[in-house]
Backbone bond lengths (Angstrom), bond angles and torsions (degrees), N, CA, C in turn:
res aa  C-N    CA-C-N  psi(-1)  N-CA   C-N-CA  omega(-1)  CA-C   N-CA-C  phi
1 X - - - 1.437 - - 1.448 112.61 -
2 X 1.304 117.17 -44.91 1.506 122.73 -179.71 1.567 108.49 -63.99
3 X 1.272 116.55 -39.11 1.448 119.47 179.39 1.520 113.17 -62.34
4 X 1.386 113.75 -44.02 1.455 118.38 -179.48 1.502 109.31 -67.51
5 X 1.319 120.52 -38.45 1.457 126.15 176.96 1.549 107.92 -60.86
6 X 1.297 115.75 -44.95 1.514 115.41 179.83 1.463 111.05 -64.37
7 X 1.278 123.16 -40.45 1.450 126.44 178.06 1.562 111.61 -62.05
8 X 1.309 112.53 -41.09 1.496 119.42 179.01 1.544 108.32 -62.62
9 X 1.354 118.07 -47.00 1.482 122.29 -179.92 1.492 111.60 -61.41
10 X 1.381 118.07 -41.93 1.441 123.19 -178.72 1.574 109.01 -64.90
11 X 1.379 115.03 -46.23 1.488 116.75 -178.66 1.446 111.18 -68.98
12 X 1.262 121.33 -30.96 1.468 125.10 176.98 1.459 110.12 -65.56
13 X 1.409 116.49 -50.67 1.447 118.26 176.24 1.480 116.33 -59.96
14 X 1.365 116.96 -36.93 1.506 121.84 179.93 1.593 106.40 -63.50
15 X 1.337 115.09 -46.97 1.470 119.00 -179.86 1.429 113.52 -60.87
16 X 1.338 115.86 -37.51 1.412 120.50 -179.47 1.508 109.02 -70.75
17 X 1.292 119.46 -39.68 1.481 119.92 178.66 1.572 110.17 -68.52
18 X 1.294 117.44 -31.03 1.483 122.31 178.02 1.483 106.84 -67.24
19 X 1.349 117.51 -46.92 1.507 121.97 -179.65 1.457 109.89 -58.99
20 X 1.400 114.51 -46.64 1.529 117.50 -179.51 1.553 110.81 -63.29
21 X 1.282 118.50 -37.21 1.429 123.74 178.68 1.579 110.87 -64.94
22 X 1.349 116.07 -45.22 1.404 121.52 -178.37 1.544 109.97 -69.45
23 X 1.373 115.03 -39.66 1.487 118.58 178.41 1.497 110.73 -64.92
24 X 1.297 120.17 -33.56 1.409 120.44 -178.87 1.506 116.29 -79.26
25 X 1.337 114.09 -15.94 1.497 115.78 177.91 1.581 111.99 -56.94
26 X 1.271 111.77 146.50 1.544 116.79 178.98 1.544 107.91 -74.46
27 X 1.300 116.43 122.56 1.465 119.38 178.00 1.539 111.58 -90.97
28 X 1.374 112.89 135.73 1.479 119.13 176.62 1.462 108.63 -134.36
29 X 1.379 112.85 141.41 1.400 120.65 177.79 1.607 108.51 -112.18
30 X 1.294 123.44 138.61 1.419 123.05 178.38 1.523 106.23 -134.37
31 X 1.372 115.11 135.18 1.446 122.03 -175.10 1.620 107.08 -117.62
32 X 1.271 116.20 144.26 1.477 122.14 168.12 1.488 107.72 -137.36
33 X 1.414 118.34 169.42 1.382 125.62 -175.06 1.514 104.23 -143.92
34 X 1.375 112.02 172.89 1.534 115.12 -176.51 1.456 109.77 78.11
35 X 1.358 112.85 -173.58 1.445 119.40 -178.29 1.515 114.20 -60.87
36 X 1.304 121.63 132.14 1.486 125.56 174.66 1.530 108.08 -62.74
37 X 1.286 121.71 -16.03 1.449 123.19 -175.50 1.600 108.25 -86.01
38 X 1.279 118.45 -12.04 1.416 116.92 178.61 1.489 111.65 -57.93
39 X 1.382 119.60 140.19 1.465 117.50 176.40 1.547 115.18 -57.53
40 X 1.359 114.40 -31.94 1.478 117.74 -179.87 1.579 110.32 -66.43
41 X 1.309 115.40 -11.79 1.493 120.63 172.07 1.473 112.36 -109.69
42 X 1.374 112.87 -57.75 1.446 119.12 -173.95 1.524 114.71 -63.47
43 X 1.328 117.42 -34.46 1.447 121.66 -177.89 1.553 106.44 -91.71
44 X 1.348 118.19 -44.40 1.458 119.00 -172.27 1.514 114.23 -66.64
45 X 1.368 115.58 -48.62 1.508 119.65 -174.62 1.489 114.31 -54.45
46 X 1.343 116.64 -57.45 1.516 121.16 -178.81 1.453 110.77 -56.08
47 X 1.403 116.42 -47.61 1.501 118.61 -177.05 1.544 111.89 -68.15
48 X 1.300 117.85 -33.83 1.462 120.96 177.96 1.570 108.64 -69.99
49 X 1.317 115.20 -41.79 1.505 118.48 -177.01 1.529 110.51 -62.88
50 X 1.407 115.86 -43.09 1.365 117.44 -179.11 1.586 113.17 -71.75
51 X 1.328 113.21 -43.08 1.528 116.11 178.06 1.514 111.54 -63.41
52 X 1.269 119.17 -36.77 1.412 121.15 -178.48 1.596 111.81 -69.43
53 X 1.272 116.07 -39.99 1.426 120.65 169.98 1.564 115.95 -56.41
54 X 1.356 110.70 -47.11 1.452 117.08 -179.27 1.580 113.39 -68.25
55 X 1.304 115.49 -45.21 1.472 120.74 -172.52 1.581 110.36 -76.76
56 X 1.318 116.83 -19.35 1.489 119.45 -179.39 1.453 113.53 -106.80
57 X 1.331 115.76 3.52 1.477 123.06 -173.30 1.523 111.23 51.60
58 X 1.332 113.88 40.90 1.403 118.50 175.05 1.538 119.22 75.96
59 X 1.414 111.59 18.02 1.427 118.95 -177.35 1.483 113.55 -78.62
60 X 1.313 121.72 -10.68 1.420 127.55 175.19 1.434 112.45 -103.13
61 X 1.332 115.56 143.01 1.444 123.03 166.56 1.419 111.19 -115.26
62 X 1.369 119.63 113.29 1.467 122.89 -167.25 1.547 107.42 -105.57
63 X 1.346 115.64 132.34 1.436 120.81 173.31 1.521 108.57 -122.07
64 X 1.414 113.27 123.55 1.484 121.60 -172.06 1.500 108.73 -102.58
65 X 1.315 114.57 135.03 1.527 123.45 175.85 1.529 104.48 -122.60
66 X 1.395 116.92 116.71 1.462 117.20 -175.99 1.528 109.04 -111.54
67 X 1.331 117.30 171.10 1.389 126.38 170.15 1.504 113.69 63.72
68 X 1.324 119.44 29.24 1.456 124.27 -178.86 1.501 115.92 73.11
69 X 1.381 113.53 14.56 1.487 119.78 -178.28 1.512 111.18 -59.82
70 X 1.313 115.68 -37.61 1.474 118.65 178.43 1.555 115.32 -97.69
71 X 1.381 115.65 -45.17 1.478 120.28 -179.69 1.590 105.70 -141.51
72 X 1.260 114.16 127.18 1.485 121.70 172.24 1.504 107.46 -75.21
73 X 1.388 114.86 157.94 1.467 124.58 -174.15 1.438 111.86 -53.14
74 X 1.365 120.11 -45.32 1.457 124.62 -170.11 1.536 112.38 -76.81
75 X 1.356 117.28 -16.59 1.500 124.16 -177.71 1.518 113.24 -95.72
76 X 1.325 119.80 -6.32 1.433 125.13 -178.57 1.594 112.19 -47.42
77 X 1.358 116.60 -52.39 1.462 118.45 -175.35 1.455 112.46 -64.70
78 X 1.276 123.96 -16.51 1.446 125.71 172.68 1.537 110.28 -90.89
79 X 1.330 114.52 -47.36 1.557 120.55 -178.08 1.544 115.69 -55.15
80 X 1.363 111.17 -49.56 1.461 114.83 -177.17 1.459 115.86 -64.46
81 X 1.318 122.46 -50.18 1.523 120.10 174.29 1.543 112.28 -58.81
82 X 1.292 116.59 -36.96 1.492 117.38 176.16 1.496 115.90 -71.61
83 X 1.266 121.09 -15.84 1.456 125.69 -178.51 1.551 111.95 80.24
84 X 1.336 118.55 19.23 1.432 117.97 171.44 1.522 112.45 -52.62
85 X 1.333 112.41 -39.37 1.537 115.33 175.87 1.522 104.78 -143.19
86 X 1.268 119.85 153.89 1.422 124.22 -174.26 1.544 113.34 -73.35
87 X 1.373 116.03 -46.09 1.508 121.17 -171.73 1.541 103.15 -134.33
88 X 1.281 120.46 146.02 1.433 124.70 177.59 1.534 109.11 -151.58
89 X 1.312 109.68 144.91 1.485 120.41 164.94 1.504 107.57 -69.51
90 X 1.286 121.98 140.82 1.415 128.35 -179.67 1.545 113.43 -148.18
91 X 1.288 117.06 151.15 1.498 120.87 164.33 1.510 104.65 -89.36
92 X 1.298 114.66 133.04 1.452 119.36 -176.46 1.498 112.25 -59.10
93 X 1.319 113.32 -36.35 1.504 116.94 -174.40 1.487 113.42 -73.27
94 X 1.358 118.58 -13.39 1.455 120.32 175.41 1.512 114.36 -68.26
95 X 1.328 113.65 -12.72 1.531 118.53 178.65 1.543 112.44 -92.94
96 X 1.343 115.63 14.58 1.485 122.42 -179.94 1.494 113.22 -61.14
97 X 1.315 116.71 -27.39 1.528 119.04 176.89 1.515 112.10 -70.14
98 X 1.234 115.98 -27.09 1.497 121.03 -179.26 1.521 111.99 -103.75
99 X 1.402 117.46 -34.96 1.474 122.01 -178.49 1.547 106.08 -129.74
100 X 1.328 115.72 87.10 1.539 116.89 -179.31 1.542 115.97 -52.28
101 X 1.368 116.97 -26.10 1.419 119.93 -175.18 1.555 113.21 -68.87
102 X 1.329 119.83 -20.55 1.403 119.38 -179.48 1.539 113.46 -65.82
103 X 1.364 117.89 -20.25 1.486 117.37 -178.79 1.575 110.37 -68.67
104 X 1.388 119.03 -10.46 1.458 116.59 175.69 1.451 111.78 -63.85
105 X 1.310 119.52 -22.14 1.447 121.99 178.15 1.433 115.45 -68.82
106 X 1.285 118.54 -15.41 1.381 124.39 179.55 1.562 114.61 -99.99
107 X 1.317 116.50 -4.71 1.451 124.26 -176.19 1.528 109.90 -92.57
108 X 1.379 114.87 163.84 1.490 118.60 174.49 1.568 113.70 -58.37
109 X 1.374 117.69 -16.40 1.378 121.61 178.53 1.617 112.77 -62.66
110 X 1.299 108.46 -29.12 1.552 113.10 177.61 1.519 105.06 -92.38
111 X 1.293 114.47 103.00 1.440 124.92 -179.16 1.510 115.25 -115.34
112 X 1.334 114.96 29.86 1.460 119.54 -173.66 1.541 109.53 -89.81
113 X 1.327 117.09 147.66 1.461 122.45 -177.76 1.536 108.43 -86.72
114 X 1.284 116.82 165.94 1.483 120.84 168.43 1.508 115.15 -58.99
115 X 1.289 112.60 -41.01 1.499 116.22 173.83 1.534 115.49 -61.51
116 X 1.327 114.76 -40.43 1.526 118.15 174.52 1.552 110.05 -60.58
117 X 1.374 112.55 -45.57 1.436 113.90 -179.57 1.557 114.41 -59.57
118 X 1.240 117.32 -40.18 1.521 126.26 -177.65 1.499 103.14 -54.06
119 X 1.319 119.01 -49.70 1.525 121.31 -170.89 1.466 112.18 -83.97
120 X 1.277 116.71 -30.86 1.508 118.29 -164.88 1.537 117.54 -117.59
121 X 1.272 120.91 -22.05 1.449 120.32 -174.71 1.519 106.26 -89.07
122 X 1.285 116.79 68.76 1.481 123.64 -175.78 1.557 110.04 -133.81
123 X 1.285 115.81 165.55 1.497 116.59 178.70 1.621 111.47 -59.05
124 X 1.284 110.21 136.80 1.508 116.41 -173.02 1.501 111.73 103.06
125 X 1.380 117.97 -27.87 1.469 122.31 174.75 1.556 104.52 -69.66
126 X 1.369 121.31 138.13 1.414 122.51 -177.57 1.485 111.23 -64.82
127 X 1.316 122.14 -35.02 1.523 122.68 176.28 1.570 112.17 -60.98
128 X 1.346 114.56 -48.95 1.461 120.98 174.83 1.466 111.90 -55.80
129 X 1.377 115.96 -51.84 1.437 120.30 -176.95 1.568 112.80 -62.27
130 X 1.330 112.94 -30.85 1.469 118.41 -178.01 1.544 106.02 -63.02
131 X 1.318 112.46 -55.63 1.529 116.07 -178.94 1.486 115.79 -66.82
132 X 1.246 115.53 -28.95 1.578 120.85 176.23 1.588 106.32 -66.41
133 X 1.220 120.77 -41.15 1.409 124.23 176.02 1.527 114.47 -61.62
134 X 1.347 112.30 -44.96 1.485 119.38 173.83 1.508 113.68 -57.88
135 X 1.283 112.21 -46.16 1.504 120.82 -178.16 1.545 111.37 -65.41
136 X 1.276 116.01 -38.34 1.505 121.06 -178.54 1.494 109.67 -64.05
137 X 1.372 116.94 -36.05 1.418 125.06 172.70 1.499 114.55 -54.41
138 X 1.357 111.63 -27.28 1.547 119.14 -175.90 1.518 108.70 -102.39
139 X 1.277 118.38 6.26 1.411 116.51 178.80 1.589 119.16 92.07
140 X 1.358 109.74 15.37 1.484 116.85 -177.40 1.532 109.20 -129.17
141 X 1.335 114.99 161.04 1.441 121.09 175.72 1.478 111.02 -120.85
142 X 1.285 122.07 130.84 1.430 126.20 -179.09 1.541 108.75 -80.50
143 X 1.311 121.01 104.69 1.520 123.75 -175.44 1.614 106.16 -85.31
144 X 1.307 117.87 -40.38 1.406 119.33 179.34 1.502 113.65 -157.53
145 X 1.290 119.20 152.83 1.466 125.74 169.46 1.492 111.44 -121.21
146 X 1.288 118.99 149.55 1.502 121.99 -178.29 1.496 107.27 -159.51
147 X 1.284 114.22 154.16 1.520 123.80 178.71 1.481 110.14 -103.55
148 X 1.331 117.57 119.83 1.406 120.47 177.28 1.650 113.13 -89.09
149 X 1.338 111.52 4.79 1.409 116.38 178.40 1.576 112.64 111.26
150 X 1.263 116.84 165.16 1.485 120.59 176.79 1.593 106.64 -63.93
151 X 1.343 114.34 140.62 1.364 121.25 175.71 1.507 114.41 -61.28
152 X 1.351 120.42 143.47 1.451 123.55 179.16 1.513 104.13 -115.09
153 X 1.361 110.12 159.22 1.544 118.11 174.37 1.524 107.95 -123.13
154 X 1.421 109.34 113.71 1.425 119.26 177.55 1.480 106.70 -86.34
155 X 1.326 127.60 127.45 1.390 125.36 -172.74 1.475 114.78 -145.67
156 X 1.355 113.48 154.97 1.495 121.53 -179.24 1.547 108.54 -77.27
157 X 1.228 121.44 -25.60 1.479 129.07 178.14 1.586 110.44 -119.72
158 X 1.340 114.22 154.76 1.477 117.94 -177.34 1.583 107.40 -66.70
159 X 1.375 112.52 138.34 1.428 121.93 171.73 1.470 109.46 -128.25
160 X 1.317 117.62 108.59 1.468 124.67 -177.29 1.508 113.08 -116.89
161 X 1.369 115.04 -39.19 1.478 121.68 -173.63 1.481 104.60 -130.46
162 X 1.371 119.44 161.61 1.413 125.39 -177.38 1.546 115.47 -52.85
163 X 1.306 117.40 -37.27 1.408 120.82 -178.39 1.587 112.65 -63.10
164 X 1.364 113.42 -21.75 1.504 119.33 179.51 1.546 110.70 -69.49
165 X 1.289 115.50 -19.02 1.458 119.80 178.85 1.482 115.98 -86.40
166 X 1.289 121.24 -15.88 1.367 129.61 -179.47 1.556 110.46 -55.18
167 X 1.330 113.92 121.51 1.504 119.94 176.95 1.419 115.21 77.22
168 X 1.375 117.37 1.22 1.550 118.97 -178.89 1.537 108.77 -92.60
169 X 1.312 114.02 138.80 1.448 119.36 177.66 1.566 106.99 -88.47
170 X 1.330 116.11 118.77 1.476 124.55 -175.07 1.508 111.26 -119.17
171 X 1.295 114.00 128.20 1.396 117.03 177.42 1.573 107.04 -74.63
172 X 1.309 117.50 136.77 1.454 122.09 176.86 1.556 106.29 -127.81
173 X 1.312 112.47 164.74 1.429 118.02 -171.58 1.486 112.69 -106.46
174 X 1.349 116.62 -0.93 1.458 120.12 -176.57 1.504 110.56 -166.86
175 X 1.298 115.77 171.83 1.444 122.54 177.10 1.514 111.06 -63.49
176 X 1.330 118.95 -47.27 1.345 121.27 -178.16 1.506 116.41 -58.60
177 X 1.372 115.51 -44.25 1.433 122.74 176.32 1.495 110.21 -61.63
178 X 1.323 114.63 -39.66 1.561 120.64 176.63 1.501 113.09 -60.02
179 X 1.330 116.51 -37.83 1.483 117.56 -179.12 1.539 108.63 -69.95
180 X 1.276 120.50 -31.57 1.452 120.61 179.37 1.551 108.55 -69.73
181 X 1.317 117.57 -49.69 1.454 123.54 179.85 1.543 111.41 -57.59
182 X 1.386 115.00 -41.74 1.408 119.36 176.02 1.496 114.67 -61.66
183 X 1.297 115.14 -45.63 1.428 122.63 178.03 1.543 110.66 -54.40
184 X 1.366 118.52 -37.90 1.417 122.10 -178.91 1.461 114.25 -87.77
185 X 1.323 116.74 10.79 1.577 120.45 172.93 1.468 114.03 93.56
186 X 1.388 118.49 1.49 1.475 118.06 175.19 1.566 112.33 -86.92
187 X 1.355 110.94 174.59 1.456 117.56 178.77 1.511 107.89 -109.86
188 X 1.316 123.76 101.22 1.376 123.52 -178.62 1.579 115.10 -70.86
189 X 1.313 118.43 133.00 1.454 120.24 176.21 1.536 105.02 -126.13
190 X 1.343 115.42 128.30 1.541 118.69 -179.37 1.493 104.52 -94.74
191 X 1.411 111.76 132.64 1.426 117.82 170.28 1.500 106.96 -156.36
192 X 1.328 114.36 163.06 1.462 121.42 -175.64 1.492 107.80 -75.62
193 X 1.353 116.11 159.68 1.397 123.52 -177.45 1.593 113.37 -59.23
194 X 1.341 114.08 -35.25 1.443 119.95 -179.40 1.468 117.02 -66.79
195 X 1.371 117.50 -13.01 1.492 122.09 -175.65 1.546 108.97 -104.59
196 X 1.398 120.69 -7.16 1.361 121.51 -172.18 1.452 115.25 -66.13
197 X 1.381 115.16 -46.08 1.523 121.26 -172.80 1.609 106.75 -57.46
198 X 1.253 114.15 -50.42 1.472 117.97 -171.65 1.546 109.33 -68.76
199 X 1.358 119.89 -36.45 1.422 125.26 177.27 1.541 111.01 -62.68
200 X 1.305 118.16 -41.05 1.435 123.93 172.45 1.490 113.74 -62.82
201 X 1.246 111.43 -43.31 1.545 119.61 -174.54 1.562 106.25 -66.32
202 X 1.284 117.97 -44.20 1.451 121.43 -177.44 1.488 114.73 -77.49
203 X 1.389 113.48 -18.18 1.465 114.41 -179.49 1.541 110.26 88.80
204 X 1.375 116.91 12.41 1.476 117.55 176.79 1.492 111.94 -67.45
205 X 1.345 114.61 -30.47 1.543 117.16 171.17 1.495 106.62 -124.17
206 X 1.402 115.10 159.46 1.426 120.92 177.28 1.535 112.15 -84.04
207 X 1.310 114.26 -27.63 1.433 117.87 -172.16 1.531 110.54 -161.66
208 X 1.396 115.80 164.69 1.498 117.97 179.01 1.509 109.07 -133.15
209 X 1.283 115.52 133.62 1.448 122.11 176.88 1.423 109.60 -99.38
210 X 1.357 126.34 132.69 1.386 126.33 -177.65 1.537 107.95 178.73
211 X 1.310 114.74 -172.06 1.490 122.83 -176.40 1.520 108.06 -75.68
212 X 1.344 116.77 149.47 1.401 121.35 -178.93 1.563 109.85 -65.75
213 X 1.305 114.24 -38.82 1.480 118.49 -179.64 1.507 110.31 -59.54
214 X 1.321 119.29 -41.76 1.456 125.37 179.63 1.535 111.12 -63.18
215 X 1.372 112.59 -49.23 1.436 115.65 -177.52 1.552 112.36 -64.12
216 X 1.367 116.84 -26.31 1.438 120.20 177.87 1.514 110.79 -80.62
217 X 1.357 113.43 -47.25 1.404 120.72 -174.56 1.528 112.22 -66.01
218 X 1.310 117.56 -33.74 1.446 122.47 177.25 1.549 114.69 -96.60
219 X 1.298 110.84 10.04 1.491 119.58 171.42 1.528 114.46 52.68
220 X 1.384 115.08 47.40 1.455 120.52 177.69 1.615 110.00 -61.85
221 X 1.405 114.80 -27.22 1.503 115.21 -176.93 1.527 107.66 -68.24
222 X 1.378 122.34 -6.41 1.463 119.02 177.62 1.548 110.01 -76.51
223 X 1.364 112.89 -22.94 1.544 114.30 -175.96 1.532 109.57 -123.50
224 X 1.246 115.94 16.99 1.548 121.44 172.19 1.535 109.02 -135.12
225 X 1.355 113.69 163.75 1.454 119.50 177.32 1.504 116.15 -112.40
226 X 1.368 113.28 -14.59 1.475 117.88 -173.01 1.556 109.21 -135.21
227 X 1.322 110.98 155.73 1.525 119.72 175.65 1.497 109.19 -142.21
228 X 1.324 118.25 129.87 1.464 120.73 172.12 1.560 107.36 -104.29
229 X 1.383 113.03 117.29 1.459 118.27 175.23 1.513 103.35 -101.97
230 X 1.371 115.17 101.53 1.434 119.57 -165.61 1.547 115.14 -92.16
231 X 1.213 119.94 10.11 1.454 128.22 170.22 1.527 115.28 50.80
232 X 1.291 117.12 27.62 1.380 123.90 175.95 1.519 119.56 93.12
233 X 1.287 118.76 5.19 1.445 124.25 -177.65 1.506 112.48 -69.79
234 X 1.431 116.79 -24.92 1.402 122.05 175.45 1.603 108.35 -119.19
235 X 1.292 117.59 27.10 1.441 117.13 171.53 1.519 111.87 111.34
236 X 1.310 114.39 162.13 1.442 122.30 173.79 1.537 112.48 -117.65
237 X 1.241 121.32 -179.87 1.440 124.12 -176.63 1.544 109.46 -119.54
238 X 1.373 113.80 102.31 1.423 117.72 -178.36 1.503 107.72 -98.36
239 X 1.305 115.21 118.10 1.433 122.98 179.88 1.597 109.55 -104.69
240 X 1.290 113.53 170.75 1.529 115.81 176.85 1.466 107.23 -158.00
241 X 1.386 113.48 171.12 1.345 124.69 164.41 1.488 108.61 -113.93
242 X 1.336 118.75 128.64 1.483 120.54 -177.03 1.504 109.11 -127.74
243 X 1.340 114.96 157.79 1.469 120.71 -174.73 1.511 111.31 -131.13
244 X 1.286 114.61 149.84 1.437 121.98 170.76 1.466 114.07 -54.74
245 X 1.329 124.65 120.61 1.446 124.37 -171.55 1.499 111.37 -67.04
246 X 1.324 121.04 -38.36 1.436 120.01 -177.96 1.576 109.24 -68.53
247 X 1.265 115.09 -38.43 1.487 115.96 175.01 1.583 112.76 -62.04
248 X 1.329 114.18 -42.50 1.414 117.78 -178.34 1.526 112.69 -68.57
249 X 1.340 115.74 -38.24 1.401 121.99 178.91 1.597 113.90 -63.75
250 X 1.376 113.12 -33.63 1.470 117.84 179.98 1.450 114.00 -75.90
251 X 1.353 120.66 -10.30 1.454 121.52 -179.80 1.517 109.66 -69.53
252 X 1.271 117.17 149.83 1.493 119.02 174.72 1.538 106.93 -69.00
253 X 1.354 116.60 155.65 1.456 119.05 178.79 1.531 112.60 -51.66
254 X 1.410 115.14 -37.60 1.532 115.83 -179.38 1.480 111.47 -67.66
255 X 1.293 117.88 -43.81 1.428 119.76 -178.43 1.469 113.46 -66.69
256 X 1.367 112.99 -34.99 1.470 116.19 177.70 1.494 114.27 -66.37
257 X 1.334 112.93 -37.96 1.566 117.64 176.57 1.578 108.82 -66.88
258 X 1.335 116.21 -39.51 1.458 119.69 179.94 1.522 110.63 -62.52
259 X 1.368 115.69 -41.27 1.459 123.15 -178.31 1.585 107.97 -63.34
260 X 1.328 118.66 -49.06 1.377 125.82 -175.86 1.568 107.06 -64.36
261 X 1.263 116.59 -46.09 1.500 119.38 -178.78 1.539 108.89 -60.38
262 X 1.286 114.86 -41.19 1.537 119.43 -176.95 1.512 108.70 -66.28
263 X 1.355 117.36 -43.64 1.512 121.07 177.20 1.463 111.70 -57.41
264 X 1.366 111.19 -48.70 1.539 113.64 -177.44 1.439 114.47 -64.27
265 X 1.317 120.16 -34.13 1.501 121.46 174.94 1.488 114.07 -67.11
266 X 1.362 112.69 -43.11 1.490 116.46 -179.75 1.514 112.21 -71.49
267 X 1.342 114.60 -35.21 1.463 119.35 179.47 1.517 111.75 -64.20
268 X 1.389 115.41 -43.25 1.466 117.29 179.53 1.515 111.38 -65.48
269 X 1.317 118.77 -41.99 1.437 122.11 178.41 1.569 108.48 -59.37
270 X 1.272 116.61 -46.24 1.479 119.12 -175.28 1.501 112.12 -68.72
271 X 1.387 117.25 -41.87 1.459 119.51 -177.58 1.618 109.78 -61.00
272 X 1.354 114.86 -43.40 1.436 122.58 176.29 1.527 110.36 -53.01
273 X 1.342 114.86 -46.12 1.439 119.45 -178.15 1.533 113.09 -67.93
274 X 1.353 112.83 -37.57 1.514 115.95 175.47 1.616 112.43 -59.20
275 X 1.332 111.13 -39.67 1.512 117.94 -179.31 1.562 109.47 -66.13
276 X 1.355 112.18 -47.32 1.487 119.68 -173.33 1.590 114.06 -61.78
277 X 1.352 112.29 -35.03 1.497 115.38 -172.24 1.595 114.02 -99.09
278 X 1.305 114.52 -1.07 1.509 115.56 -177.48 1.451 112.44 -55.67
279 X 1.316 118.95 -53.15 1.560 118.95 -178.39 1.459 109.52 -66.33
280 X 1.316 122.49 -32.23 1.430 122.77 175.54 1.549 115.61 -59.70
281 X 1.387 112.86 -42.54 1.379 121.37 172.73 1.434 116.68 -58.39
282 X 1.361 115.93 -45.57 1.450 122.10 177.18 1.561 109.65 -58.25
283 X 1.332 114.83 -42.84 1.431 120.31 179.31 1.545 113.15 -63.69
284 X 1.385 114.56 -35.72 1.488 118.28 179.50 1.456 109.02 -62.72
285 X 1.372 120.07 -41.69 1.522 124.97 175.70 1.503 109.15 -55.83
286 X 1.334 119.82 -50.17 1.419 125.94 177.63 1.505 112.88 -53.35
287 X 1.348 111.44 -49.46 1.501 118.22 -175.57 1.491 110.31 -65.77
288 X 1.394 117.51 -26.42 1.485 118.24 178.61 1.484 111.85 -78.41
289 X 1.394 118.44 -0.43 1.451 118.41 173.71 1.580 110.98 108.11
290 X 1.299 119.57 -1.64 1.539 118.82 -177.47 1.575 108.00 -87.51
291 X 1.230 113.14 151.04 1.505 120.65 173.78 1.512 106.71 -90.60
292 X 1.348 116.46 119.84 1.420 123.41 -179.54 1.497 109.75 -107.21
293 X 1.335 116.16 127.80 1.479 126.23 172.65 1.528 108.56 -98.38
294 X 1.248 117.71 111.16 1.521 121.75 172.38 1.523 108.33 -94.88
295 X 1.304 114.51 115.50 1.498 118.13 -179.77 1.557 106.91 -76.02
296 X 1.332 115.72 126.87 1.460 119.57 178.92 1.548 108.30 -105.66
297 X 1.374 115.41 130.05 1.486 115.56 -175.74 1.530 115.19 -61.86
298 X 1.352 116.33 -8.91 1.458 116.66 177.44 1.497 115.17 -98.11
299 X 1.406 114.98 1.11 1.420 121.14 -172.48 1.595 112.57 -86.90
300 X 1.287 119.53 162.61 1.382 123.08 176.68 1.560 109.78 -65.65
301 X 1.365 113.15 -37.71 1.511 115.43 177.75 1.441 116.26 -58.40
302 X 1.336 112.45 -35.74 1.579 117.49 175.59 1.500 110.13 -57.34
303 X 1.318 116.63 -47.09 1.440 120.79 -174.47 1.610 107.14 -63.18
304 X 1.293 118.02 -32.67 1.478 120.39 -175.76 1.581 105.34 -68.12
305 X 1.301 119.35 -38.52 1.490 120.14 -177.31 1.537 104.69 -74.32
306 X 1.334 125.47 -38.92 1.395 126.89 179.90 1.580 108.99 -60.21
307 X 1.303 112.69 -46.65 1.519 118.62 -178.00 1.531 110.39 -67.36
308 X 1.271 118.58 -38.21 1.458 125.62 178.90 1.539 110.02 -60.09
309 X 1.335 113.05 -36.63 1.479 118.33 -177.05 1.565 115.55 -99.39
310 X 1.256 114.79 4.83 1.425 118.75 -172.87 1.581 113.63 -62.51
311 X 1.360 120.41 -42.28 1.430 121.63 171.75 1.565 113.36 -63.68
312 X 1.337 114.14 -38.82 1.480 120.27 -179.29 1.569 105.15 -64.02
313 X 1.338 119.93 -48.44 1.454 119.61 179.08 1.474 114.06 -63.54
314 X 1.276 118.95 -39.68 1.464 118.18 175.46 1.502 114.34 -65.00
315 X 1.252 120.60 -33.89 1.372 125.30 178.06 1.566 109.63 -72.82
316 X 1.234 116.26 -35.66 1.468 121.23 178.64 1.456 110.84 -63.79
317 X 1.381 119.45 -36.99 1.433 121.81 172.99 1.513 115.06 -58.20
318 X 1.300 114.06 -33.99 1.491 119.50 174.67 1.471 118.13 -81.02
319 X 1.327 114.91 -25.00 1.486 121.95 -174.67 1.532 113.66 -80.36
320 X 1.341 113.78 -35.14 1.445 116.57 -172.34 1.596 109.15 -93.68
321 X 1.262 120.47 155.96 1.449 125.67 -177.20 1.599 107.33 -56.26
322 X 1.271 113.33 142.86 1.484 117.81 -174.06 1.518 109.40 -66.56
323 X 1.365 115.32 -35.56 1.444 117.75 -177.46 1.602 110.34 -66.01
324 X 1.313 116.91 -32.04 1.415 117.33 -179.56 1.539 114.24 -77.02
325 X 1.293 115.39 -37.06 1.467 117.70 177.12 1.523 108.45 -70.40
326 X 1.230 119.32 -34.96 1.566 120.63 174.24 1.508 112.15 -65.59
327 X 1.387 118.16 -39.09 1.432 121.03 175.48 1.525 108.83 -60.57
328 X 1.256 119.10 -48.15 1.550 123.02 -176.17 1.497 108.93 -63.19
329 X 1.331 116.88 -47.14 1.440 121.20 -173.08 1.551 110.44 -71.58
330 X 1.314 114.98 -29.56 1.514 120.12 177.57 1.471 115.21 -73.99
331 X 1.356 116.69 -29.27 1.443 119.66 -173.31 1.500 111.54 -86.32
């Protein structure tokens, strides 16, 4: 009897210590939206989860909400400062209502490649630090920035040159992208990623501008016949993971370092994956029966896009802060 009682006491104490340890772990919630097959989700989340556990010795408890379950794409700039979720995937340009400068990332002034982003758009880089400072003023911390590639336009009719956009209703993902489409004669319509497929299917819109991974993952090629892969002439898609600033600041220095190290490791893995599969995804659209136009910087068509946006580009140089345009041109 005494031996059974001793075992009971020991097991009870052990369970209690385990409960105390679990309860004391730092809880984090992370939200994503769009297709769970996107590399910025499918590659980042598992890598981040594993790296965070390793680098913090299990001091974090991470809860993941995918597919916009917790926060939809367009509401991230409100949800993160409010603390609705601790960390979220975001498109940088969706912060334009709070930080007008982010729209520069969607203009022809941003001419950086995915490879450049992999190596350079990291903490300590002046461009990264510039936007991190702006986000912190809004109650958010910039954990990582990455390039998911030049935006593509999936469409019901062929779009090869700027004139093909005139009068077309094009779904855009942000204000900055909308300004570019408007400059080219199209009618921008903002809608969340989850509504695009049905809008294309019903003919509510003529085309949709967004990331290649999203267009493939959500199978836009099933309801369109054409895709323009514009190689960056009308901007790229810079995404990020951002965190509630109060939550970040409350972390101990050790946990903060562990978090940032885990983010950096997962971000590098994911950005490399995005680069490696880009051409494969373009081919997948072709294999599905769509006609894909790849804009080549040496082609006459490229020059037509550059010329159509020349006034827009010149005005952008005047509209954005001089220190920001200098940072981008110098890097």
